C-alpha positions as YAML, in Angstrom:
chain: A
units: angstrom
residues:
- id: 1
  name: MET
  ca: [96.28, 125.99, 112.45]
- id: 2
  name: VAL
  ca: [95.01, 125.02, 109.00]
- id: 3
  name: ASN
  ca: [98.57, 124.67, 107.74]
- id: 4
  name: GLN
  ca: [99.47, 122.43, 110.66]
- id: 5
  name: ILE
  ca: [96.49, 120.15, 109.98]
- id: 6
  name: LEU
  ca: [97.43, 119.95, 106.29]
- id: 7
  name: VAL
  ca: [101.02, 119.08, 107.24]
- id: 8
  name: ILE
  ca: [99.80, 116.30, 109.56]
- id: 9
  name: ILE
  ca: [97.48, 114.85, 106.87]
- id: 10
  name: PHE
  ca: [100.31, 115.04, 104.34]
- id: 11
  name: GLY
  ca: [102.60, 113.27, 106.80]
- id: 12
  name: LEU
  ca: [100.07, 110.47, 107.38]
- id: 13
  name: VAL
  ca: [99.68, 109.90, 103.63]
- id: 14
  name: ILE
  ca: [103.43, 109.91, 102.98]
- id: 15
  name: GLY
  ca: [103.95, 107.65, 106.01]
- id: 16
  name: SER
  ca: [101.49, 105.16, 104.52]
- id: 17
  name: PHE
  ca: [103.45, 105.18, 101.26]
- id: 18
  name: LEU
  ca: [106.70, 104.77, 103.21]
- id: 19
  name: ASN
  ca: [105.29, 101.59, 104.76]
- id: 20
  name: VAL
  ca: [104.65, 100.24, 101.28]
- id: 21
  name: VAL
  ca: [108.23, 101.02, 100.24]
- id: 22
  name: ILE
  ca: [109.65, 99.32, 103.34]
- id: 23
  name: PHE
  ca: [107.54, 96.19, 102.86]
- id: 24
  name: ARG
  ca: [108.09, 95.82, 99.13]
- id: 25
  name: LEU
  ca: [111.83, 96.43, 99.21]
- id: 26
  name: ALA
  ca: [112.07, 93.72, 101.88]
- id: 27
  name: ILE
  ca: [110.39, 91.21, 99.56]
- id: 28
  name: LYS
  ca: [112.22, 92.60, 96.49]
- id: 29
  name: LYS
  ca: [109.07, 93.85, 94.80]
- id: 30
  name: THR
  ca: [108.52, 97.17, 93.04]
- id: 31
  name: PHE
  ca: [106.68, 99.80, 95.07]
- id: 32
  name: ILE
  ca: [105.79, 101.90, 92.01]
- id: 33
  name: PHE
  ca: [103.11, 99.65, 90.55]
- id: 34
  name: GLY
  ca: [100.54, 97.25, 91.98]
- id: 35
  name: ARG
  ca: [97.81, 97.42, 94.61]
- id: 36
  name: SER
  ca: [98.53, 96.70, 98.25]
- id: 37
  name: ALA
  ca: [97.44, 93.30, 99.54]
- id: 38
  name: CYS
  ca: [97.27, 91.49, 102.86]
- id: 39
  name: PRO
  ca: [100.57, 89.60, 103.37]
- id: 40
  name: TYR
  ca: [98.66, 86.67, 104.93]
- id: 41
  name: CYS
  ca: [95.62, 86.01, 102.74]
- id: 42
  name: GLY
  ca: [96.72, 87.92, 99.64]
- id: 43
  name: LYS
  ca: [93.43, 89.81, 99.30]
- id: 44
  name: THR
  ca: [93.74, 93.21, 97.64]
- id: 45
  name: ILE
  ca: [93.22, 96.05, 100.11]
- id: 46
  name: VAL
  ca: [90.37, 98.30, 98.95]
- id: 47
  name: TRP
  ca: [90.79, 102.06, 99.18]
- id: 48
  name: TYR
  ca: [88.58, 102.51, 102.25]
- id: 49
  name: ASP
  ca: [90.69, 99.98, 104.16]
- id: 50
  name: ASN
  ca: [93.83, 101.85, 103.16]
- id: 51
  name: ILE
  ca: [93.17, 105.26, 104.69]
- id: 52
  name: PRO
  ca: [96.18, 106.18, 106.84]
- id: 53
  name: LEU
  ca: [95.66, 105.53, 110.56]
- id: 54
  name: LEU
  ca: [91.84, 105.73, 110.29]
- id: 55
  name: SER
  ca: [91.45, 102.34, 108.57]
- id: 56
  name: TYR
  ca: [93.71, 100.71, 111.16]
- id: 57
  name: LEU
  ca: [91.51, 102.06, 113.96]
- id: 58
  name: VAL
  ca: [88.23, 101.13, 112.22]
- id: 59
  name: LEU
  ca: [89.46, 97.59, 111.50]
- id: 60
  name: ARG
  ca: [90.89, 97.35, 115.03]
- id: 61
  name: GLY
  ca: [94.27, 96.38, 113.65]
- id: 62
  name: LYS
  ca: [93.04, 93.30, 111.75]
- id: 63
  name: CYS
  ca: [92.63, 92.32, 108.10]
- id: 64
  name: ARG
  ca: [88.99, 92.58, 107.01]
- id: 65
  name: HIS
  ca: [89.15, 89.17, 105.28]
- id: 66
  name: CYS
  ca: [91.40, 86.82, 107.27]
- id: 67
  name: HIS
  ca: [91.35, 88.77, 110.57]
- id: 68
  name: LYS
  ca: [95.10, 88.41, 111.03]
- id: 69
  name: ASN
  ca: [96.75, 91.20, 113.01]
- id: 70
  name: ILE
  ca: [98.06, 94.13, 110.98]
- id: 71
  name: SER
  ca: [101.58, 95.02, 112.08]
- id: 72
  name: LEU
  ca: [101.75, 97.92, 114.53]
- id: 73
  name: GLN
  ca: [104.53, 99.25, 112.32]
- id: 74
  name: TYR
  ca: [101.95, 100.70, 109.92]
- id: 75
  name: PRO
  ca: [100.18, 103.19, 112.21]
- id: 76
  name: LEU
  ca: [103.41, 103.96, 114.09]
- id: 77
  name: VAL
  ca: [105.29, 104.90, 110.91]
- id: 78
  name: GLU
  ca: [102.32, 107.01, 109.75]
- id: 79
  name: LEU
  ca: [102.16, 108.80, 113.10]
- id: 80
  name: ALA
  ca: [105.94, 109.24, 113.21]
- id: 81
  name: THR
  ca: [105.99, 110.74, 109.71]
- id: 82
  name: ALA
  ca: [103.16, 113.12, 110.56]
- id: 83
  name: GLY
  ca: [104.89, 114.12, 113.81]
- id: 84
  name: ILE
  ca: [108.23, 114.69, 112.05]
- id: 85
  name: PHE
  ca: [106.61, 116.81, 109.33]
- id: 86
  name: LEU
  ca: [104.83, 118.90, 111.97]
- id: 87
  name: LEU
  ca: [108.06, 119.50, 113.93]
- id: 88
  name: LEU
  ca: [109.85, 120.50, 110.74]
- id: 89
  name: TYR
  ca: [107.04, 122.88, 109.82]
- id: 90
  name: LEU
  ca: [107.06, 124.49, 113.27]
- id: 91
  name: LYS
  ca: [110.83, 124.94, 113.01]
- id: 92
  name: PHE
  ca: [111.22, 126.03, 109.38]
- id: 93
  name: GLY
  ca: [107.76, 126.97, 108.08]
- id: 94
  name: PHE
  ca: [107.04, 126.39, 104.39]
- id: 95
  name: SER
  ca: [110.61, 127.19, 103.37]
- id: 96
  name: ASN
  ca: [113.06, 125.48, 101.04]
- id: 97
  name: GLN
  ca: [114.80, 124.10, 104.11]
- id: 98
  name: PHE
  ca: [111.51, 122.55, 105.25]
- id: 99
  name: PHE
  ca: [110.94, 120.70, 101.98]
- id: 100
  name: ALA
  ca: [114.56, 119.56, 101.83]
- id: 101
  name: ASN
  ca: [114.39, 118.28, 105.41]
- id: 102
  name: VAL
  ca: [111.15, 116.44, 104.63]
- id: 103
  name: VAL
  ca: [113.00, 114.48, 101.96]
- id: 104
  name: PHE
  ca: [115.99, 113.92, 104.26]
- id: 105
  name: CYS
  ca: [113.78, 112.66, 107.07]
- id: 106
  name: LEU
  ca: [111.96, 110.20, 104.83]
- id: 107
  name: PHE
  ca: [115.31, 108.57, 104.09]
- id: 108
  name: LEU
  ca: [116.22, 108.64, 107.79]
- id: 109
  name: LEU
  ca: [112.89, 107.14, 108.84]
- id: 110
  name: PHE
  ca: [113.19, 104.40, 106.24]
- id: 111
  name: ILE
  ca: [116.69, 103.53, 107.48]
- id: 112
  name: PHE
  ca: [115.47, 103.64, 111.10]
- id: 113
  name: VAL
  ca: [112.62, 101.18, 110.54]
- id: 114
  name: TYR
  ca: [114.42, 98.89, 108.08]
- id: 115
  name: ASP
  ca: [117.55, 98.54, 110.21]
- id: 116
  name: LEU
  ca: [115.49, 98.04, 113.37]
- id: 117
  name: LYS
  ca: [113.41, 95.33, 111.67]
- id: 118
  name: TYR
  ca: [115.93, 93.59, 109.40]
- id: 119
  name: TYR
  ca: [119.32, 94.61, 110.85]
- id: 120
  name: LEU
  ca: [120.29, 95.95, 107.42]
- id: 121
  name: ILE
  ca: [121.01, 99.34, 105.84]
- id: 122
  name: LEU
  ca: [120.26, 99.15, 102.11]
- id: 123
  name: ASP
  ca: [122.78, 100.63, 99.68]
- id: 124
  name: LYS
  ca: [119.95, 101.25, 97.20]
- id: 125
  name: VAL
  ca: [118.49, 103.69, 99.76]
- id: 126
  name: VAL
  ca: [121.48, 105.23, 101.52]
- id: 127
  name: ILE
  ca: [123.59, 105.94, 98.41]
- id: 128
  name: PRO
  ca: [120.83, 107.92, 96.61]
- id: 129
  name: ALA
  ca: [120.20, 109.67, 99.94]
- id: 130
  name: ILE
  ca: [123.85, 110.78, 100.08]
- id: 131
  name: ILE
  ca: [123.70, 112.21, 96.55]
- id: 132
  name: ILE
  ca: [120.35, 113.94, 97.11]
- id: 133
  name: ALA
  ca: [121.44, 115.38, 100.48]
- id: 134
  name: LEU
  ca: [124.66, 116.76, 98.99]
- id: 135
  name: VAL
  ca: [122.90, 118.36, 96.01]
- id: 136
  name: PHE
  ca: [120.05, 119.81, 98.09]
- id: 137
  name: ASN
  ca: [122.37, 121.24, 100.76]
- id: 138
  name: LEU
  ca: [124.63, 122.82, 98.14]
- id: 139
  name: LEU
  ca: [121.57, 124.41, 96.49]
- id: 140
  name: LEU
  ca: [120.49, 125.71, 99.91]
- id: 141
  name: GLY
  ca: [123.87, 127.43, 100.29]
- id: 142
  name: HIS
  ca: [125.61, 125.12, 102.72]
- id: 143
  name: GLY
  ca: [129.36, 125.20, 102.17]
- id: 144
  name: PHE
  ca: [130.92, 122.39, 100.17]
- id: 145
  name: VAL
  ca: [134.00, 122.20, 102.42]
- id: 146
  name: ASN
  ca: [131.83, 121.78, 105.53]
- id: 147
  name: LEU
  ca: [129.80, 119.01, 103.90]
- id: 148
  name: PHE
  ca: [132.92, 117.37, 102.43]
- id: 149
  name: TRP
  ca: [134.66, 117.15, 105.80]
- id: 150
  name: GLY
  ca: [131.41, 115.98, 107.38]
- id: 151
  name: ALA
  ca: [131.31, 113.07, 104.93]
- id: 152
  name: ILE
  ca: [134.99, 112.27, 105.42]
- id: 153
  name: ILE
  ca: [134.75, 112.32, 109.22]
- id: 154
  name: GLY
  ca: [131.44, 110.42, 109.32]
- id: 155
  name: GLY
  ca: [132.54, 107.71, 106.93]
- id: 156
  name: SER
  ca: [136.05, 107.35, 108.40]
- id: 157
  name: PHE
  ca: [134.73, 107.17, 111.95]
- id: 158
  name: PHE
  ca: [132.75, 104.03, 111.22]
- id: 159
  name: ALA
  ca: [135.22, 102.62, 108.66]
- id: 160
  name: LEU
  ca: [137.94, 102.63, 111.32]
- id: 161
  name: GLN
  ca: [135.71, 100.78, 113.78]
- id: 162
  name: PHE
  ca: [134.66, 98.31, 111.09]
- id: 163
  name: PHE
  ca: [138.20, 97.38, 110.07]
- id: 164
  name: LEU
  ca: [139.62, 97.33, 113.61]
- id: 165
  name: SER
  ca: [136.89, 94.96, 114.80]
- id: 166
  name: GLY
  ca: [136.52, 92.92, 111.63]
- id: 167
  name: GLY
  ca: [132.91, 94.06, 111.39]
- id: 168
  name: LYS
  ca: [132.00, 93.13, 114.97]
- id: 169
  name: TRP
  ca: [131.44, 96.64, 116.33]
- id: 170
  name: VAL
  ca: [129.60, 98.17, 113.38]
- id: 171
  name: GLY
  ca: [128.39, 96.98, 109.99]
- id: 172
  name: ASP
  ca: [129.57, 98.28, 106.65]
- id: 173
  name: GLY
  ca: [126.19, 99.94, 106.21]
- id: 174
  name: ASP
  ca: [127.06, 102.21, 109.13]
- id: 175
  name: ILE
  ca: [130.01, 103.54, 107.11]
- id: 176
  name: ARG
  ca: [127.70, 104.77, 104.38]
- id: 177
  name: LEU
  ca: [125.24, 106.04, 106.97]
- id: 178
  name: GLY
  ca: [128.14, 108.04, 108.46]
- id: 179
  name: LEU
  ca: [128.72, 109.57, 105.02]
- id: 180
  name: LEU
  ca: [125.04, 110.47, 104.82]
- id: 181
  name: MET
  ca: [125.09, 112.07, 108.26]
- id: 182
  name: GLY
  ca: [128.10, 114.13, 107.23]
- id: 183
  name: VAL
  ca: [126.50, 115.58, 104.08]
- id: 184
  name: LEU
  ca: [123.26, 116.20, 105.96]
- id: 185
  name: LEU
  ca: [124.79, 118.01, 108.92]
- id: 186
  name: GLY
  ca: [128.29, 119.20, 108.08]
- id: 187
  name: TRP
  ca: [131.23, 118.28, 110.29]
- id: 188
  name: ARG
  ca: [130.38, 120.38, 113.37]
- id: 189
  name: TYR
  ca: [126.84, 119.14, 113.80]
- id: 190
  name: LEU
  ca: [127.93, 115.64, 112.81]
- id: 191
  name: LEU
  ca: [129.96, 115.55, 116.01]
- id: 192
  name: VAL
  ca: [126.86, 116.55, 117.97]
- id: 193
  name: ALA
  ca: [124.83, 113.77, 116.30]
- id: 194
  name: LEU
  ca: [127.49, 111.14, 117.00]
- id: 195
  name: PHE
  ca: [127.61, 112.14, 120.66]
- id: 196
  name: LEU
  ca: [123.82, 111.96, 120.92]
- id: 197
  name: ALA
  ca: [123.68, 108.60, 119.11]
- id: 198
  name: TYR
  ca: [126.12, 106.94, 121.49]
- id: 199
  name: LEU
  ca: [124.44, 108.53, 124.49]
- id: 200
  name: ILE
  ca: [120.97, 107.37, 123.43]
- id: 201
  name: GLY
  ca: [122.32, 103.94, 122.47]
- id: 202
  name: ALA
  ca: [124.04, 103.50, 125.83]
- id: 203
  name: VAL
  ca: [120.93, 104.48, 127.80]
- id: 204
  name: PHE
  ca: [118.72, 102.20, 125.70]
- id: 205
  name: GLY
  ca: [121.20, 99.33, 125.91]
- id: 206
  name: VAL
  ca: [121.40, 99.57, 129.70]
- id: 207
  name: PHE
  ca: [117.59, 99.62, 129.88]
- id: 208
  name: LEU
  ca: [117.33, 96.46, 127.75]
- id: 209
  name: ILE
  ca: [119.93, 94.66, 129.87]
- id: 210
  name: ILE
  ca: [118.31, 95.68, 133.16]
- id: 211
  name: SER
  ca: [114.89, 94.62, 131.87]
- id: 212
  name: LYS
  ca: [116.49, 91.31, 130.74]
- id: 213
  name: LYS
  ca: [115.30, 91.76, 127.17]
- id: 214
  name: LYS
  ca: [118.89, 91.67, 125.93]
- id: 215
  name: GLU
  ca: [122.24, 90.38, 127.15]
- id: 216
  name: MET
  ca: [125.62, 92.10, 127.00]
- id: 217
  name: SER
  ca: [126.56, 89.99, 123.97]
- id: 218
  name: SER
  ca: [123.27, 90.62, 122.10]
- id: 219
  name: ALA
  ca: [123.43, 92.42, 118.77]
- id: 220
  name: ILE
  ca: [121.56, 95.73, 118.61]
- id: 221
  name: PRO
  ca: [121.31, 97.64, 115.31]
- id: 222
  name: PHE
  ca: [122.98, 101.03, 115.61]
- id: 223
  name: GLY
  ca: [121.30, 102.64, 112.60]
- id: 224
  name: PRO
  ca: [118.15, 103.63, 114.52]
- id: 225
  name: PHE
  ca: [120.21, 105.54, 117.11]
- id: 226
  name: LEU
  ca: [122.21, 107.29, 114.38]
- id: 227
  name: THR
  ca: [119.12, 108.31, 112.41]
- id: 228
  name: LEU
  ca: [117.29, 109.50, 115.56]
- id: 229
  name: ALA
  ca: [120.33, 111.52, 116.64]
- id: 230
  name: THR
  ca: [120.60, 113.01, 113.13]
- id: 231
  name: PHE
  ca: [116.97, 114.14, 113.25]
- id: 232
  name: ILE
  ca: [117.37, 115.68, 116.70]
- id: 233
  name: THR
  ca: [120.49, 117.50, 115.52]
- id: 234
  name: MET
  ca: [118.70, 118.80, 112.41]
- id: 235
  name: LEU
  ca: [116.18, 120.48, 114.72]
- id: 236
  name: TYR
  ca: [118.21, 121.37, 117.81]
- id: 237
  name: GLY
  ca: [121.87, 121.03, 116.83]
- id: 238
  name: GLN
  ca: [122.68, 124.71, 117.25]
- id: 239
  name: PRO
  ca: [121.36, 125.12, 120.84]
- id: 240
  name: ILE
  ca: [122.89, 121.77, 121.87]
- id: 241
  name: LEU
  ca: [126.29, 122.79, 120.50]
- id: 242
  name: SER
  ca: [126.04, 126.26, 122.08]
- id: 243
  name: TRP
  ca: [125.12, 124.75, 125.45]
- id: 244
  name: TYR
  ca: [128.06, 122.35, 125.29]
- id: 245
  name: LEU
  ca: [130.56, 125.04, 124.32]
- id: 246
  name: ASN
  ca: [129.30, 127.36, 127.06]
- id: 247
  name: LEU
  ca: [129.65, 124.51, 129.54]
- id: 248
  name: ILE
  ca: [133.29, 123.98, 128.53]
- id: 249
  name: TYR
  ca: [134.38, 127.62, 128.39]
- id: 250
  name: GLN
  ca: [132.61, 128.90, 131.49]
...
C-alpha cells in the first residue's frame, strides 16, 4: 500500500512537470529554467500554489492574483499521470520494464495532450521517443527484428495513407507516431494497437456526430486515439491478442 501511495505521489509530481513542458514547448520557451507564472497576469506562482492537484483544489481552479480560471488540463494531466503510473506498477512492479514504460508513457501522454490541444505531433518529441524506445527495448531483451518490422509496418501504414490522400486522411506526424508505436510494441502488438485505435476513434467519432459536437467533415486529431491504444496494448496486448486468435480458430 505504501508503494502504491508513493507511485501516485510520484505520478502527480511528474504530471505537474509534464504540464510545464507542454505549455512551454507550445510557446517555444525552455522548460528547464525559469519559475512558472500565470499565463494571464504574469505573476510568478509561489511553491505553495504549485503543489500538484492540491493547490488547484485549494484555489478552486483560479489564479490567486487575477482570479482567472486555471485550465482543467493541469489537474487532469496530473491525475492521468498518477493513474498511469499506478497501473504500470500493479502490472509490472518495480521492475526494469516498469521504469521503461514510465518513460514511454510520458512521451505518449505528451503526444496525446499536445495533439488533442494543438492538432500537432512535434518532431522534437516523437523522434527522441523513437530512439529512446528502441534502445530501452533492446536493453530489455526485446528482439531487434520484431521491433524493426514493427517500425516498418507502423510507419508505412500511415505513410501510404498520407501519400494516397495528399495528407487529408492523416498528418505526417502520424507517420512518425506509427514508427514509435512499432518500436514500443513490436509488429504483433502494433496490429492490436492499430485495431484498437480505429475502433476507439470510430466510436468516439460517432458519439461526437450524434451529439452534434462535430460534423462528418470535421477534423479530429488521430494521435490521441493512437497513443491511448498503445497504452492499452502495453498493459493488455497479450490477453487481447489471445482472445482474438481463440475467436478466429475456435
